[in-house]
FIBAFI-982515 format. One record per atom (N, C-alpha, C, O): residue in three letters; x, y, z. Coordinates in steps of 0.1 Angstrom, whole numbers, plus 5000, padded with zeros to 4 digits. Example, Ala and Ser with C-alpha at 12.3 -4.5 7.8 and 13.67 -1.06 7.14 Angstrom:
BEGIN
ala513249435078/ala512349555078/ala513249675078/ala514249675085/ser512849785071/ser513749895071/ser512950005079/ser513450115080/
% end
This chain:
BEGIN
met469754794871/met469454694879/met469654574868/met470354474871/ile468954594857/ile468854484845/ile470354464840/ile470754354836/leu471254574839/leu472554564836/leu473354474846/leu473954374842/ala473154504862/ala473954424868/ala473454294869/ala474254204872/leu472054264867/leu471854104867/leu472454044855/leu473053934854/thr472154124844/thr473054054831/thr474454014833/thr474853904831/leu475154134839/leu476854104842/leu476953984852/leu477953904851/met476053954863/met476153854874/met475953714864/met476653614864/trp474853724855/trp474653604847/trp475653564839/trp475953444838/met476253664833/met477453634824/met478753594833/met479653514830/gly478553654843/gly479953604851/gly479653444856/gly480553364856/cys478453424860/cys478053264864/cys478453174851/cys479153074853/asp478053204840/asp478153134828/asp479753104825/asp480253004819/thr480353194828/thr482053174825/thr482953114837/thr484153114838/val482053074845/val482853014859/val483552884854/val482852794848/asp484852864856/asp485552744852/asp485352644858/asp485452654870/thr485152524853/thr484752404861/thr485852334864/thr486752314856/pro485852304878/pro487052234883/pro487852114875/pro487152014870/val488952114874/val489451984867/val489651884875/val490251904886/gln489251764871/gln489151644878/gln490751594879/gln491551604869/pro491151554891/pro492551484889/pro492551344883/pro491651274886/thr493551314876/thr493851204869/thr494051074879/thr494451084890/leu493650944872/leu493650844882/leu495150814889/leu495250754900/asp496150854882/asp497550834888/asp497650934902/asp497950894913/val497251064899/val497351144910/val496251104923/val496551124935/val494951044919/val494151014930/val494850874936/val494450844947/ala495750804929/ala496350684934/ala497350724947/ala497650654956/asn497850854945/asn498650884956/asn498050964969/asn498650994979/gln496750964966/gln496051034978/gln495050934984/gln494450974994/ile494850824980/ile494050724985/ile494150685000/ile495250705004/thr493450635007/thr493850575020/thr493550415020/thr493350365009/phe493550345031/phe493250205031/phe491950165029/phe491650055026/lys491050265031/lys489650265027/lys489250205015/lys488450125013/ser490250285005/ser489950244990/ser490450084989/ser489850014981/val491450044996/val491849894994/val490749815000/val490349714994/glu490149855010/glu488849775016/glu487949765007/glu487349655006/asn487549874997/asn486449874987/asn486649774977/asn485649734970/leu488049724975/leu488049604967/leu487649484969/leu487349404960/gly487449464984/gly486949334988/gly488049254993/gly489249284994/ala487649124997/ala488849014998/ala489849014988/ala489449024977/his491048994990/his492048984980/his493548904988/his493648875000/his494448894978/his495848874984/his496648974977/his496449004966/leu497549014984/leu498649124982/leu500049064985/leu500349014995/ile500849074974/ile502248994975/ile503049124968/ile502849154956/ala503949204977/ala504849314969/ala506449284976/ala506649264988/thr507149284966/thr508649274970/thr509549404964/thr509649444953/ile510249444976/ile511149564971/ile512449514971/ile512849474982/ser513249524960/ser514649454960/ser515349584958/ser514849674950/arg516549594967/arg517349724969/arg518849664965/arg519449584974/thr519549694952/thr520749654951/thr521749774950/thr521649854940/asp522749794960/asp523749904961/asp525249854952/asp525849754956/asp525549914942/asp526749864936/asp527649984939/asp527350104937/trp528949954944/trp530050034947/trp531050044936/trp531349954928/glu531650144935/glu532850174926/glu533950054928/glu534550014919/asp534050014938/asp535149904942/asp534649744940/asp535249644944/asp533449754930/asp532849624927/asp532149534936/asp531649424933/ser532149594950/ser531249554961/ser529849564957/ser529549634948/gln528949484964/gln527349504962/gln526849454974/gln527149354980/asp525949534977/asp524949504989/asp523549494982/asp523049574975/ile522949364986/ile521749334983/ile520649324995/ile520949255005/his519349384994/his518549365004/his517049364999/his516649454992/glu516249265002/glu514849244997/glu513849215007/glu513949125015/glu512949295004/glu511749285016/glu510249265008/glu509849324998/thr509549155015/thr508349125010/thr507349135020/thr507449085031/leu506449205014/leu505149235023/leu503949135017/leu503749125005/glu503349075026/glu502248965019/glu501249015030/glu501449045042/leu499949025024/leu498649035031/leu497448965024/leu496948995013/ala497048845033/ala495648795028/ala494748885035/ala495148925046/trp493548935030/trp492649015033/trp491149005030/trp490649025019/asn490348975043/asn488948955038/asn488449085046/asn487849155038/asn488449135058/asn488049245066/asn488949245079/asn489849165082/trp488449375086/trp489349385096/trp489349285110/trp490149305120/asp488549195109/asp488449075115/asp488948945112/asp488848845118/ser489548975098/ser490248835092/ser491048875083/ser490648925072/phe492348855086/phe493448915079/phe494748845082/phe494948815094/his495648825074/his497048755077/his498048875070/his497848905058/leu498948945079/leu500148985074/leu501348945076/leu501648905087/arg502248935067/arg503548885069/arg504748965063/arg504749015051/arg505548975071/arg506849065066/arg508048985065/arg508648935075/val508548985052/val509948875052/val511148965046/val510949035036/ile512248955052/ile513549045050/ile514548925044/ile514648825051/asn515048935034/asn515948855028/asn515848715030/asn516848645033/gly514548655027/gly514148535025/gly513848475041/gly513648355043/thr513748565052/thr513448515065/thr512248595070/thr512248715072/thr511248515073/thr509948585080/thr510348665093/thr510748595103/val510148775094/val510548855107/val509448885115/val509748895127/asn508048895110/asn507148925117/asn505748875112/asn505648875100/glu504748835118/glu503448805115/glu502448855122/glu502548835135/ser501348905117/ser500048935126/ser498948875117/ser498948895105/leu498048785124/leu497048735120/leu495648775130/leu495648785142/val494748785122/val493448815130/val492348715124/val492148715112/ser491748625131/ser490848555127/ser489648545136/ser489648525148/asp488448565129/asp487148595138/asp487348695148/asp486848675159/gly488048805147/gly488348915158/gly489348875165/gly489748965173/arg489948785165/arg491048725178/arg492348745171/arg492448715160/ala493348805177/ala494548845171/ala495548735177/ala495348675188/tyr496648715168/tyr497848635170/tyr499048705163/tyr498948755151/thr500148695171/thr501448725164/thr502648655166/thr502848575176/arg503448685158/arg504948595161/arg505948675155/arg505648745146/ser507348655160/ser508348755155/ser509448625150/ser509148505151/arg510648665144/arg511348565142/arg512148505156/arg512848575163/gly512048385157/gly512448325168/gly511648285179/gly511948205187/ile510248365178/ile509148345188/ile508148275182/ile507848305170/pro507348185188/pro506448105186/pro505348205184/pro505548315189/trp504148165179/trp502648225179/trp502148255192/trp502048165200/glu501848365195/glu501248405207/glu499848505205/glu499648585196/thr499048485214/thr497548525211/thr497948675218/thr498548685228/glu497448785212/glu497448905216/glu496148945223/glu495148885218/ile495949025233/ile495049065243/ile493849125234/ile492649095234/asp494549235223/asp493649295217/asp494049305201/asp495249295199/ala493049305190/ala493249305178/ala493849435172/ala494549435161/glu493649555179/glu494249675173/glu495349715168/glu495549785158/pro496449645177/pro497949645174/pro497849575160/pro498449635151/ala497349475158/ala497549405146/ala497049495132/ala497649505122/arg495549555136/arg495049645126/arg496049755125/arg496049795113/leu496749805134/leu497549925132/leu498749895122/leu499249985115/arg499249765124/arg500549725115/arg500049705101/arg500849715092/val498649685098/val498149665084/val498149825082/val498749855072/gln497649925088/gln497450065084/gln498950115079/gln499250165068/thr499850095090/thr501250145087/thr502250085077/thr503250135075/ser501849985073/ser502949905061/ser502149895049/ser502949865039/trp500849905045/trp500249875033/trp500849975020/trp500749935008/lys501450085023/lys501950165012/lys503250105007/lys504250165010/val503350025003/val504649974994/val505250034986/val506450044985/trp504250094977/trp504750184965/trp505350324971/trp506450364965/asp504850384980/asp505550504986/asp507050454992/asp508050524990/ser507050354997/ser508350315003/ser509350284991/ser510450344990/ala508850204983/ala509950184970/ala510250314963/ala511350334959/met509150414961/met509250514950/met509850654957/met510050754950/asp510050654970/asp510450764978/asp511450844971/asp511250964970/leu512450794967/leu513750854964/leu513450924948/leu514151004943/phe512250864943/phe512150904930/phe510951004926/phe510851064916/ser509950994939/ser508751084937/ser508551204934/ser507451234929/arg509551284936/arg509451434931/arg509751444915/arg509451544909/arg510251354910/arg510451344897/arg509651244888/arg509851244876/leu508851154895/leu508151044887/leu507051084881/leu506251144889/lys506551054868/lys505651104861/lys505050964856/lys505850874852/leu503650954856/leu503050824849/leu502250884839/leu501550984841/thr502350804827/thr501650824815/thr500750724811/thr501250614809/glu499650744811/glu498450634807/glu498750584792/glu498950664783/thr498750454790/thr498850384778/thr497850304774/thr498050254763/gly496650264780/gly495950174776/gly495050124787/gly495150184798/his494350034785/his493349984797/his493049804793/his493249744783/ser492549774804/ser492349614801/ser491649554815/ser491349634825/ile491449434815/ile491049354828/ile491949294835/ile492449194830/val492449344849/val493049274855/val492449184870/val491949244879/asp492649064868/asp491849004878/asp490349034881/asp489749044892/gly489949044869/gly488249064869/gly488049214872/gly486849244874/arg489049324872/arg488749464874/arg489049514862/arg489949464856/ala488149634859/ala488549724848/ala489749804854/ala489749844866/ala490949814845/ala492049874848/ala492749944839/ala492549914827/arg493650044842/arg494350134834/arg495750114834/arg496250094845/arg496550124825/arg498050084823/arg498750214823/arg498350304815/phe499750234831/phe500850344830/phe502150314829/phe502750224834/ile502750404823/ile504250374819/ile504850494832/ile504350604834/pro505850464837/pro506650564848/pro507850604838/pro508350524830/ser507950744841/ser509350804835/ser509750924846/ser509050954855/leu510950984843/leu511351084853/leu511451214844/leu512051224833/thr510851294851/thr510951454847/thr512151504845/thr513051434850/pro512551594840/pro513851644837/pro514251704851/pro513451754860/leu515651694853/leu516151754864/leu516251934864/leu516851994855/asp515451994875/asp515552124873/asp516852194875/asp517452194886/gly517352264865/gly518652324867/gly518852424876/gly519952464880/lys517652484879/lys517752614890/lys517852554903/lys518252624912/lys517552434906/lys517352374920/lys518852324923/lys519352244916/arg519452374934/arg520652314940/arg520352164945/arg519452134952/val521252084941/val521251954946/val522251934960/val523451964960/arg521751884968/arg522551884982/arg523551794979/arg523351704971/gly524651814984/gly525851734984/gly525451584991/gly524951575002/gly525751484986/gly525551354991/gly524151294989/gly523751204996/ala523451364980/ala521951334980/ala522051234967/ala522851264957/met521251124966/met520951034957/met520251094944/met519151144946/ile520751084931/ile520151164920/ile519351054911/ile520050964906/pro518251074910/pro517550954902/pro518050954885/pro518151054878/gln518150854881/gln518850844868/gln518050764857/gln518150794845/ser517250654862/ser516550604851/ser515150544860/ser515150534872/ile514150514850/ile513150444857/ile512250364844/ile512250414833/lys511750264847/lys511350174836/lys510250074841/lys510450014852/gly509150044835/gly508049934840/gly506849974835/gly506650044825/glu505949924843/glu504549944844/glu503549914856/glu503749834865/val502450004854/val501750004867/val500349994862/val500050054852/trp499649914868/trp497949884863/trp497249944877/trp497449904889/leu496450034874/leu495350094884/leu494050054882/leu493550044871/asp493450034895/asp491850004893/asp491250134891/asp491550234897/glu490150104879/glu489550224877/glu488450284887/glu488050394885/leu487950214896/leu487250254904/leu487750294917/leu487350404922/thr488650234923/thr489450264936/thr490550334935/thr491050394945/ala491250344922/ala492650374921/ala493650304928/ala494750344929/val493450194934/val494350114940/val495050044929/val494550014919/arg496650034932/arg497649964924/arg497049814925/arg496949754936/leu496749764912/leu496649634912/leu497849544909/leu497849424913/ser498749594903/ser500049534898/ser500949634893/ser500549744888/ala502049604895/ala503149694892/ala504649624891/ala504949544900/asp505349654881/asp506649594880/asp507649724875/asp507549774864/val508349774884/val508849914881/val510549884886/val510849824896/lys511349924878/lys512749914883/lys513450054880/lys513450094869/ala513950124890/ala514750224889/ala515950244893/ala516450154900/ser516750374891/ser518150374896/ser518350514898/ser517950604892/ala519350514909/ala519850644913/ala521450644917/ala521950544921/thr522050764915/thr523550754919/thr523950864928/thr523350974927/lys524950834937/lys525650954943/lys527150904944/lys527450794949/lys527950994939/lys529550954942/lys529750804935/lys529450774924/ala530350724946/ala530750594942/ala529650474943/ala529950354944/leu528350544944/leu527050434946/leu526150454935/leu525950554929/thr525750324931/thr524550344923/thr523450234926/thr523750114926/arg522350274929/arg521250214937/arg520150174929/arg519450264924/thr519850054928/thr518850004918/thr517649924928/thr517649834936/ile516550004923/ile515049964931/ile514149884921/ile513849934910/his513749774926/his513049694920/his511749664926/his511849584935/leu510549704922/leu509249674928/leu508649584921/leu508549604909/arg508049474926/arg506849384919/arg505749384928/arg506049364940/leu504549404925/leu503449404935/leu502349344926/leu502249364914/thr501549254933/thr500449194926/thr499249164937/thr499349104947/arg498249224931/arg496949194941/arg496049084933/arg495749104921/ser495648964939/ser495048864931/ser493748824938/ser493248894948/gly493148734934/gly491948674940/gly491048764947/gly490548744958/ile490948874939/ile489949004942/ile488548944942/ile488048874932/gly487748974953/gly486448924959/gly486448784962/gly485348734964/glu487548694963/glu487548574967/glu487748564982/glu488648644987/asn487148474990/asn487648495006/asn488748435007/asn488948335000/gln489648495015/gln490948435017/gln490948345029/gln490248395039/pro491548225031/pro491548125042/pro492448185052/pro493648225049/ile491848205064/ile492748265072/ile492248155085/ile491048145089/thr493448075090/thr493147975101/thr493948015111/thr495148035109/pro493448015122/pro494048045135/pro495247955138/pro495147835136/pro496548015143/pro497547925144/pro497547845157/pro496847885166/ala498347745158/ala498447675170/ala499547745179/ala500747735177/val498947805190/val499647875200/val500547775209/val499947695216/thr501847785209/thr502547685216/thr503447765227/thr504347705233/met503047885229/met503747965238/met502847995249/met501748035246/ser502947995261/ser502048015273/ser502648145281/ser503448145291/gly502248255275/gly502948375281/gly501748455287/gly500548415287/pro502148565291/pro501048655300/pro499948685292/pro498848705298/ser499948705278/ser498748715271/ser497548625273/ser496348655275/gln498148485272/gln497148375273/gln496748375287/gln495548345288/arg497448395298/arg496948375310/arg496048495314/arg495048475321/ile496248605310/ile495248725310/ile494048675303/ile492948685309/leu494148635290/leu493148625281/leu491848525288/leu490648545287/lys492448435296/lys491648325300/lys490648375311/lys489748305313/gly490848495317/gly490048555324/gly489148655319/gly488448725327/phe489048665306/phe488048745298/phe487048665290/phe487348545286/pro485948725289/pro485048665278/pro485648695265/pro486648775264/arg485148645255/arg485348655241/arg484848775238/arg483648795241/arg485548875231/arg485049005227/arg484248995212/arg484748925202/pro483149055211/pro482549055198/pro483349105186/pro484249185188/ser483049045174/ser483849115163/ser483549255160/ser482449305164/val484249325155/val484149475151/val483749485137/val484549435129/gln482649545135/gln482049555121/gln482449705118/gln481649795122/arg483549745111/arg483849855108/arg483049945098/arg482649885088/gly482850075099/gly482050135091/gly480650135093/gly480050215085/arg479950065103/arg478650045105/arg478250105119/arg478950085129/gln477250165117/gln476650235128/gln475750165138/gln474650135133/pro475850135149/pro474650075157/pro473450125154/pro473250235151/arg472250025156/arg470750085154/arg470450105167/arg470650055177/ser469750225164/ser468950295174/ser468050215182/ser467350135175/ser467750215195/ser466850135200/ser465550235201/ser464450195205/asn465650345197/asn464650455197/asn463750415184/asn464350365174/pro462550435183/pro461550425173/pro462050555162/pro461450575152/
% end
């Protein structure tokens, strides 16, 4: 009996402590809740894609996402492609407005579609680095303060190509990557990134350049309701409804019971 207890104690004493994931690994797993935890801030992120062909022709595509964020009842999301604003969503005091290219601002019946657009578009890093993600490695090189937040600096690189794995015909093959990424120590949110990477296939060389900045962290972002110039179905329907109360996300209503 004593021997059994001794063995059990020795076994417990040698249990391995789980390895904590590094900050760059956590950054790939966070949800928008981590971004919320930063508080109010302003995000602007641009992905530039340049395709160079062997015949010296070139295609350039640039897309920018801009988000002024206070909370789920106060934000402004804007998407710009090649210098032209293609759509915007704005929520002020819980009331939503939207407009698309060539269409003036219009009031939305519900703010949930605007909130969903934020949820489905904020992962700019994933969109830019998708082609390189399987071989992307981040190495920590230092730490500093970025916009008032403790942050760590990482340098991107590509892991060697696995010679045992067969490359699909026509697939883009990553060739190079350089730049830097700053991750918030508390939330693992990317506060800043300037990364340029290239990949090739046959007659094509594709260069991706990501520039991302979060600024004004902790500062209230000015969100002003736009002048609604279009009298569409949404406006006519809204006139017949009382104003909906603001949604306070993450808070549970207090019980009336003692």
